[in-house]
C-alpha positions as CSV (number, residue, x, y, z in Angstrom):
1,M,0.0,0.0,0.1
2,R,1.2,3.4,-0.9
3,T,1.8,5.7,2.2
4,P,-0.5,8.7,2.0
5,R,1.0,12.1,0.6
6,R,0.4,13.9,4.1
7,R,2.4,11.2,5.9
8,R,5.2,11.2,3.2
9,L,5.6,14.9,3.9
10,L,5.6,14.6,7.6
11,V,8.2,11.8,7.3
12,G,10.3,14.1,5.1
13,L,10.2,17.0,7.6
14,L,11.2,14.9,10.5
15,L,14.1,13.6,8.7
16,S,15.2,16.9,7.0
17,P,17.4,18.0,9.7
18,L,19.8,15.0,9.3
19,L,20.4,16.1,5.8
20,T,20.2,19.9,5.7
21,G,20.0,21.4,9.2
22,C,23.5,20.0,10.1
23,F,25.2,22.6,7.8
24,A,22.5,25.3,7.7
25,S,23.7,28.9,8.0
26,G,22.2,32.3,8.0
27,G,19.0,31.7,10.0
28,D,16.3,29.3,10.5
29,D,15.4,27.2,7.4
30,G,11.8,27.3,8.3
31,D,9.1,24.9,7.1
32,S,10.6,23.8,3.8
33,S,7.3,22.2,2.7
34,S,5.1,25.3,3.4
35,D,3.8,27.1,0.3
36,A,5.8,30.4,0.3
37,G,4.4,31.6,-3.0
38,S,6.4,30.6,-6.1
39,G,9.8,31.5,-4.4
40,S,12.6,33.4,-5.8
41,R,15.3,31.6,-7.9
42,L,18.7,31.5,-6.6
43,R,21.7,32.5,-8.6
44,V,24.8,30.6,-7.8
45,A,28.4,30.8,-8.9
46,L,30.4,27.6,-8.8
47,A,34.1,27.1,-9.2
48,F,34.5,24.2,-11.2
49,P,32.9,23.9,-14.7
50,P,31.8,20.2,-15.6
51,A,34.8,18.1,-16.6
52,E,32.8,15.1,-17.7
53,N,29.3,16.3,-19.0
54,L,28.0,16.2,-15.4
55,S,28.5,12.4,-15.1
56,P,27.8,11.5,-11.5
57,Y,30.7,8.9,-11.4
58,G,33.6,11.4,-11.6
59,A,34.6,14.8,-10.5
60,D,31.4,16.4,-11.4
61,A,29.3,14.2,-9.0
62,T,29.8,17.0,-6.3
63,L,28.3,19.6,-8.5
64,L,25.2,17.7,-8.7
65,S,25.0,17.1,-4.8
66,R,25.9,20.7,-4.1
67,L,22.9,21.9,-6.3
68,G,20.6,19.6,-4.7
69,V,20.1,17.4,-7.9
70,T,21.2,14.0,-6.7
71,E,21.2,11.8,-3.5
72,G,22.5,8.4,-2.4
73,L,21.0,5.8,0.0
74,T,22.7,7.6,2.7
75,A,24.0,11.1,3.6
76,L,26.8,12.3,5.7
77,D,25.9,14.3,8.7
78,A,27.9,17.0,10.5
79,N,29.7,14.4,12.7
80,G,30.8,12.5,9.7
81,T,28.4,9.5,10.3
82,A,25.9,7.9,8.0
83,A,22.5,9.5,8.0
84,P,19.2,8.5,6.2
85,A,18.6,9.7,2.6
86,L,16.8,7.5,0.1
87,A,17.3,4.6,2.6
88,E,15.5,5.4,6.0
89,A,17.2,2.4,7.9
90,W,19.6,-0.3,7.2
91,T,21.1,-3.3,9.1
92,R,24.1,-5.7,8.6
93,T,22.9,-9.2,8.0
94,D,26.3,-10.9,7.8
95,D,30.0,-10.0,7.2
96,L,29.4,-9.4,3.5
97,T,25.8,-8.1,3.3
98,W,23.7,-5.1,4.2
99,Q,20.1,-4.5,3.8
100,F,18.7,-1.1,3.3
101,T,15.0,-0.2,3.6
102,L,14.0,2.4,1.1
103,R,11.7,5.3,1.9
104,E,8.9,6.1,-0.5
105,A,10.2,8.6,-3.0
106,T,10.0,9.7,-6.6
107,F,12.5,10.4,-9.4
108,Q,12.3,13.8,-11.0
109,D,10.9,12.2,-14.2
110,G,7.8,11.0,-12.2
111,T,8.8,7.3,-11.9
112,E,8.9,5.6,-8.7
113,V,12.1,4.9,-6.6
114,T,12.1,1.1,-6.1
115,A,14.5,-1.5,-5.0
116,V,14.8,-2.7,-8.6
117,T,15.7,0.7,-9.9
118,V,18.0,1.5,-7.1
119,A,19.9,-1.9,-7.6
120,A,20.1,-1.1,-11.3
121,A,21.6,2.4,-10.7
122,L,24.3,1.0,-8.2
123,T,25.2,-1.7,-10.7
124,R,25.7,1.0,-13.4
125,A,28.0,2.9,-11.0
126,T,30.0,-0.3,-10.6
127,Q,30.4,-0.6,-14.3
128,A,31.5,2.9,-14.8
129,E,35.1,3.6,-16.3
130,P,36.9,4.9,-14.5
131,E,35.1,3.6,-11.4
132,P,33.8,6.1,-8.8
133,A,36.4,6.8,-6.2
134,A,34.1,5.6,-3.6
135,L,34.5,2.1,-5.1
136,T,38.3,1.9,-5.1
137,G,39.3,-1.6,-4.0
138,I,35.6,-2.7,-3.5
139,T,33.7,-5.3,-5.5
140,L,29.9,-4.5,-4.9
141,T,26.7,-6.2,-5.8
142,A,23.3,-4.7,-5.4
143,K,19.9,-6.6,-5.7
144,A,16.3,-6.0,-4.8
145,A,15.3,-7.9,-1.7
146,G,11.6,-7.3,-1.7
147,D,9.4,-5.3,0.7
148,G,11.0,-2.2,-0.2
149,R,14.4,-3.3,0.7
150,I,17.7,-3.6,-1.2
151,S,20.5,-6.0,-0.4
152,V,24.1,-4.9,-1.0
153,T,27.0,-7.4,-0.8
154,T,30.6,-6.8,-1.2
155,A,33.3,-9.4,-2.0
156,E,35.2,-8.6,1.2
157,P,33.8,-7.3,4.5
158,D,33.2,-3.6,4.3
159,P,32.4,-2.2,7.8
160,V,31.8,1.2,6.5
161,L,29.5,0.5,3.6
162,P,26.6,2.9,4.7
163,L,29.3,5.7,4.8
164,R,30.5,4.7,1.3
165,L,27.0,4.7,-0.1
166,S,26.7,8.5,1.1
167,S,29.3,9.3,-1.7
168,P,28.1,11.9,-4.5
169,G,29.7,9.4,-7.0
170,L,27.1,6.7,-6.0
171,A,23.9,8.8,-6.4
172,V,20.8,7.0,-7.5
173,L,19.3,8.0,-10.9
174,A,16.2,7.0,-12.7
175,P,16.4,4.3,-15.4
176,K,15.9,7.1,-18.1
177,A,19.4,8.5,-17.2
178,F,21.0,5.3,-18.7
179,A,18.8,5.1,-21.9
180,K,21.8,6.2,-24.1
181,K,24.5,3.5,-24.3
182,G,27.8,4.7,-22.9
183,A,26.4,7.9,-21.3
184,V,24.7,8.9,-18.2
185,D,22.2,11.9,-18.3
186,P,21.3,13.5,-15.1
187,V,18.8,15.9,-16.6
188,G,15.6,15.4,-14.8
189,T,16.5,12.0,-13.5
190,G,17.7,12.6,-10.0
191,T,15.8,12.5,-6.7
192,G,16.9,15.8,-5.1
193,P,14.9,19.0,-4.4
194,F,16.1,20.5,-7.6
195,R,15.7,19.3,-11.0
196,L,18.2,19.8,-13.6
197,T,16.5,21.0,-16.8
198,K,19.3,22.5,-19.0
199,I,22.9,22.4,-19.3
200,T,24.7,25.1,-21.3
201,G,28.0,23.6,-22.0
202,S,30.6,24.3,-19.4
203,T,29.3,27.6,-18.6
204,A,25.8,27.3,-16.9
205,A,22.9,25.0,-15.7
206,T,19.3,25.6,-15.1
207,L,17.4,23.9,-12.3
208,D,13.7,24.0,-11.3
209,R,12.3,23.1,-8.1
210,F,11.1,19.5,-7.7
211,D,7.7,19.7,-6.1
212,D,7.5,16.0,-5.3
213,Y,10.6,15.8,-3.3
214,W,10.2,13.4,-0.5
215,G,11.9,15.9,1.8
216,G,9.4,18.6,1.4
217,R,9.0,21.4,-1.2
218,A,12.0,23.7,-1.5
219,Q,11.5,27.3,-0.8
220,A,13.4,28.6,-3.8
221,S,11.6,28.1,-7.1
222,G,14.8,27.2,-8.9
223,I,18.4,27.8,-9.4
224,D,20.4,29.5,-12.2
225,A,23.9,28.2,-11.9
226,R,26.9,29.6,-13.5
227,F,30.4,27.9,-13.6
228,I,33.0,30.6,-13.1
229,A,36.5,29.1,-12.8
230,D,38.0,32.6,-12.1
231,G,37.9,33.3,-8.3
232,T,38.1,37.2,-8.8
233,A,35.2,37.0,-11.2
234,R,33.1,35.0,-8.7
235,A,33.8,37.5,-6.0
236,N,32.8,40.3,-8.4
237,A,29.7,38.6,-9.4
238,L,28.5,38.6,-5.7
239,R,29.7,42.0,-5.0
240,T,27.8,43.5,-7.9
241,G,24.7,41.6,-7.2
242,Q,24.9,39.3,-10.1
243,V,24.8,36.2,-8.0
244,D,23.4,35.3,-4.5
245,I,25.9,32.7,-3.5
246,A,29.5,32.3,-4.7
247,E,31.6,29.3,-3.6
248,S,35.4,29.3,-2.8
249,I,36.1,33.0,-2.7
250,P,39.9,33.6,-3.1
251,V,41.5,34.9,0.1
252,A,42.9,37.8,-1.8
253,Q,39.3,38.9,-2.4
254,A,37.7,38.3,1.0
255,A,38.5,41.6,2.4
256,S,36.7,43.2,-0.7
257,L,33.3,41.7,0.5
258,D,31.2,43.1,3.2
259,E,31.8,41.2,6.5
260,A,28.1,40.2,6.5
261,T,28.7,38.3,3.2
262,R,31.7,36.2,4.0
263,R,31.2,32.8,5.6
264,E,34.4,31.0,6.6
265,T,34.2,27.2,7.2
266,A,36.7,24.8,8.4
267,T,36.9,21.9,6.1
268,A,38.6,18.5,5.6
269,R,40.3,19.9,2.4
270,T,44.1,20.1,2.1
271,A,46.3,21.4,-0.5
272,Y,49.1,19.0,-1.3
273,L,52.2,18.8,-3.4
274,H,52.0,15.4,-5.3
275,L,55.4,14.0,-6.5
276,N,55.3,11.5,-9.4
277,T,56.7,8.4,-8.0
278,R,56.2,6.5,-11.3
279,S,58.3,8.3,-13.8
280,G,60.7,11.5,-14.4
281,A,62.9,13.0,-11.9
282,F,60.8,12.2,-8.9
283,K,61.0,8.4,-9.4
284,D,64.2,8.7,-7.5
285,A,63.2,8.8,-3.8
286,K,66.3,10.8,-2.8
287,L,65.1,13.6,-5.1
288,R,61.6,13.4,-3.6
289,A,63.1,13.8,-0.2
290,A,65.0,16.8,-1.6
291,A,61.8,18.4,-2.7
292,R,60.0,17.7,0.5
293,A,62.8,19.3,2.5
294,A,62.7,22.4,0.3
295,V,59.1,23.2,1.1
296,D,58.3,25.7,3.7
297,T,54.6,25.1,4.5
298,S,54.2,28.1,6.9
299,A,55.0,30.3,3.9
300,I,52.1,29.0,2.1
301,A,49.7,28.9,5.1
302,D,50.6,32.4,6.3
303,G,51.5,34.0,3.0
304,V,49.4,32.5,0.1
305,Y,46.3,31.8,2.3
306,E,46.8,34.9,4.5
307,G,46.0,33.0,7.6
308,H,42.9,31.3,6.4
309,A,44.7,27.8,6.5
310,D,46.9,25.9,8.8
311,A,50.4,24.6,7.8
312,G,50.4,21.1,6.5
313,Q,50.7,18.4,9.1
314,G,49.6,15.2,7.4
315,I,47.0,13.9,4.9
316,Y,44.4,14.5,7.5
317,G,44.2,18.1,8.9
318,P,42.8,19.7,12.2
319,A,39.2,19.7,11.0
320,L,39.4,16.0,11.9
321,S,39.9,16.5,15.5
322,W,40.9,12.8,16.2
323,A,43.8,12.9,13.8
324,E,46.2,15.0,15.9
325,G,46.4,12.8,18.9
326,K,46.8,9.6,16.6
327,R,49.5,10.9,14.2
328,V,52.5,8.7,13.7
329,Q,55.8,10.2,12.5
330,P,57.1,8.8,9.3
331,A,60.2,6.6,9.5
332,G,62.8,5.4,7.2
333,R,62.8,8.2,4.6
334,A,65.4,8.4,1.9
335,K,68.2,10.7,2.4
336,A,67.8,13.8,0.3
337,A,70.1,14.1,-2.8
338,T,71.6,17.3,-4.2
339,P,69.3,18.2,-7.2
340,N,72.2,19.8,-9.2
341,G,69.8,21.5,-11.7
342,T,67.4,18.7,-12.2
343,S,64.5,19.8,-14.4
344,V,61.0,19.2,-13.2
345,T,57.6,20.3,-14.5
346,L,55.2,21.6,-11.7
347,A,51.6,21.7,-12.6
348,T,48.4,23.0,-11.0
349,Y,44.9,24.4,-11.7
350,D,43.4,27.8,-11.3
351,N,39.8,27.0,-10.3
352,R,41.1,27.6,-6.9
353,P,43.2,30.7,-7.2
354,E,45.4,30.1,-4.3
355,L,46.9,27.1,-5.8
356,P,48.7,28.8,-8.7
357,E,50.0,31.1,-6.0
358,A,51.1,28.2,-3.9
359,A,52.8,26.7,-6.9
360,Q,54.7,29.8,-7.5
361,V,56.0,30.0,-4.0
362,L,56.9,26.3,-4.4
363,K,58.7,27.0,-7.7
364,Q,60.9,29.5,-5.8
365,Q,61.5,27.1,-2.9
366,L,62.6,24.3,-5.2
367,E,64.7,26.4,-7.4
368,K,66.4,27.7,-4.1
369,A,67.1,24.1,-3.4
370,G,68.7,23.4,-6.8
371,F,66.0,22.3,-9.1
372,K,65.1,24.0,-12.5
373,V,61.3,24.3,-12.5
374,T,58.8,24.9,-15.3
375,L,55.3,25.8,-13.9
376,E,52.2,24.9,-16.0
377,V,48.8,26.3,-14.9
378,R,45.5,25.1,-16.6
379,E,41.8,25.0,-15.9
380,Y,41.1,21.7,-13.9
381,S,39.1,19.8,-16.5
382,R,42.2,20.3,-19.0
383,L,44.7,19.2,-16.3
384,E,43.3,16.1,-14.5
385,S,43.7,13.4,-17.2
386,D,47.4,14.6,-18.0
387,A,48.1,14.4,-14.2
388,L,46.7,11.0,-13.8
389,D,48.8,9.9,-16.9
390,G,52.0,11.0,-15.4
391,R,52.8,13.8,-17.7
392,F,54.1,16.0,-14.9
393,D,56.7,15.6,-12.3
394,A,54.7,17.2,-9.5
395,V,51.1,18.5,-9.1
396,V,49.8,21.0,-6.6
397,A,46.1,20.0,-5.9
398,A,43.5,20.4,-3.2
399,R,41.5,17.4,-1.8
400,N,38.7,17.1,0.8
401,T,39.7,13.9,2.4
402,M,36.1,13.1,3.5
403,L,34.5,14.0,0.3
404,D,34.1,10.5,-1.4
405,T,33.0,8.4,1.4
406,G,33.3,10.0,4.8
407,D,35.7,7.3,5.8
408,P,39.3,8.4,6.3
409,V,40.7,5.1,4.9
410,S,38.9,5.4,1.6
411,V,40.8,8.3,0.5
412,L,44.1,6.5,1.0
413,A,42.7,3.7,-1.2
414,S,41.8,6.0,-3.9
415,D,44.7,8.4,-3.9
416,Y,47.7,6.3,-2.8
417,T,47.2,2.7,-3.7
418,C,48.3,0.9,-6.9
419,D,44.6,0.7,-8.1
420,G,43.5,4.0,-6.9
421,G,41.6,5.9,-9.3
422,N,42.7,9.4,-8.1
423,N,46.4,8.7,-7.6
424,L,48.1,12.0,-8.6
425,S,51.3,10.7,-6.9
426,L,51.1,7.5,-8.9
427,L,52.3,5.6,-6.0
428,C,52.4,1.8,-6.2
429,D,54.0,0.6,-2.9
430,Q,53.4,-2.9,-1.5
431,K,53.7,-1.9,2.1
432,V,51.3,1.1,1.7
433,D,48.7,-1.1,-0.3
434,Q,49.0,-3.8,2.6
435,A,48.5,-1.1,5.4
436,V,45.6,0.4,3.6
437,A,44.0,-3.2,3.1
438,K,44.4,-3.9,6.7
439,A,42.8,-0.5,7.6
440,E,39.8,-1.3,5.4
441,G,39.0,-4.5,7.2
442,I,38.7,-2.9,10.7
443,E,35.2,-2.1,12.0
444,D,35.9,-0.4,15.3
445,T,36.1,3.4,14.6
446,A,39.1,4.1,16.9
447,K,40.9,1.2,15.6
448,R,40.3,2.2,12.1
449,Q,41.5,5.6,12.6
450,D,44.7,4.2,14.2
451,A,45.3,2.1,11.2
452,A,44.6,5.0,8.8
453,M,47.3,7.0,10.5
454,A,49.8,4.1,10.4
455,A,49.2,4.0,6.6
456,E,49.5,7.8,6.4
457,A,52.9,7.7,8.0
458,L,54.1,5.1,5.3
459,I,52.8,7.3,2.5
460,L,54.5,10.4,4.0
461,G,57.6,8.3,4.5
462,V,58.1,7.5,0.9
463,D,57.7,11.2,0.1
464,A,54.9,10.6,-2.3
465,V,53.0,13.8,-1.2
466,V,53.8,16.8,0.8
467,P,50.8,18.3,2.7
468,L,51.0,22.1,2.2
469,A,48.0,23.6,3.9
470,H,44.8,22.7,5.5
471,Q,42.2,25.0,4.2
472,R,39.2,27.1,5.5
473,I,36.8,27.7,2.7
474,I,35.2,31.2,2.3
475,T,31.8,31.2,0.7
476,G,30.2,34.6,-0.4
477,V,26.6,34.9,0.5
478,D,24.4,37.8,-0.2
479,A,23.1,39.3,3.1
480,G,19.4,38.6,1.9
481,V,20.0,34.8,1.5
482,Q,19.3,32.4,4.4
483,G,19.8,28.6,4.7
484,V,23.0,28.2,2.7
485,L,24.5,24.6,3.7
486,L,28.1,25.4,4.7
487,D,29.3,21.8,4.7
488,P,32.8,20.9,6.0
489,Y,32.8,18.0,3.6
490,E,31.8,20.2,0.6
491,R,29.0,17.8,-0.5
492,T,26.1,20.4,-0.1
493,L,25.5,24.0,-0.7
494,V,21.8,24.6,-1.6
495,G,18.9,22.8,0.1
496,T,15.2,22.9,0.7
497,G,15.5,25.8,3.1
498,T,18.0,28.0,1.0
499,R,16.0,31.2,-0.1
500,R,16.3,34.8,-0.8
């Protein structure tokens, strides 16, 4: 029997704080299901243009989740634990299998969310190439189990599967999204409060409110999103009233905004210097050691980030309060060699304007140590594939360690193991892989964190990566806008209560 509409709305309202209230800012969200007229449209400036035609399986997945288009079975709450989303409850039935009970919900094309459609969507994610980062090292099978439940089985025990399924890369889409072979179409096929209606290349997207959203009717009637890679242009768009929300305001532009429009959020995002361990100059561990020794992270945190960041301590930064007390010092590092004019190419992207500045400082520091450095700066979508192919000696990149799964071990698997899909350091080290695999099998939270820190020490010990700065993100929000979701994990931005 179908649950009456009135009850569906009540259920959505009761659960809504788990998904949106955790990160709400700028006032009470109010009753997101109340009819507040047609509602104003929100104008949003995002930093990263789509790199993969808004596919949910790669870097574009967070664009869809931040705009309220897509959802997974679970969500990540403010404490970093799994919260209900399309699944309202779950239980582990044995070492390999979990069962998730679906809530009553509708896809944006009007079709019903069922165990069969959810299983099919998750199966498509497992077949994606490259695979979503959340699935690195995991073999997953999803099947309808009857009575509104879905069974998810992994080849090896996965104690954090509910966290993993919160990943934006494992969003559930309607069958219509997969109608065209070899492509995924998110237009009108998500489950979130806003329905994507039009994509204008890599410059803009149009979204309308999805009135049948299970969590209640959004207060804004829609979103006009612009993808503006230039940080100064994003700040100018906010300052001149062209947009209502502008993400990732450069620290150099922060002072130009009224204090009432600046929101600073501590995040799990860290800027790193990745050294190519597979080929080129930094295949030599002694030269990697020389590069690491040349880096002064305080000059980057205090200079480039103007105090809006902390000097790099490790893969995990101070936003994860448990990390500091568990940190293990790297051991067995190679002795630094003298560079003697060794030529290296250092690359970065300009979507986050601090990164080119950081790269310029690093260039000077490396040259002072004896390297000859060529700096290459591109837009992110034009850099990623070459970086993963190893065409640079070093890459400066920023990464939210909790973005993909909310699990501290998963980022190690995706970024620093032989089979990792986001391995900018191109690291393939047997000891690191073994340490990460060991950590993946631990269910107890504290022990899993200990194992993650032990693996971190091994990664830092081979100088595959140099943590530069742990960032605090500045979001520009017009003074008349309320309910923006300032998320330390950077998965959400606009929700049912966001309005102007």
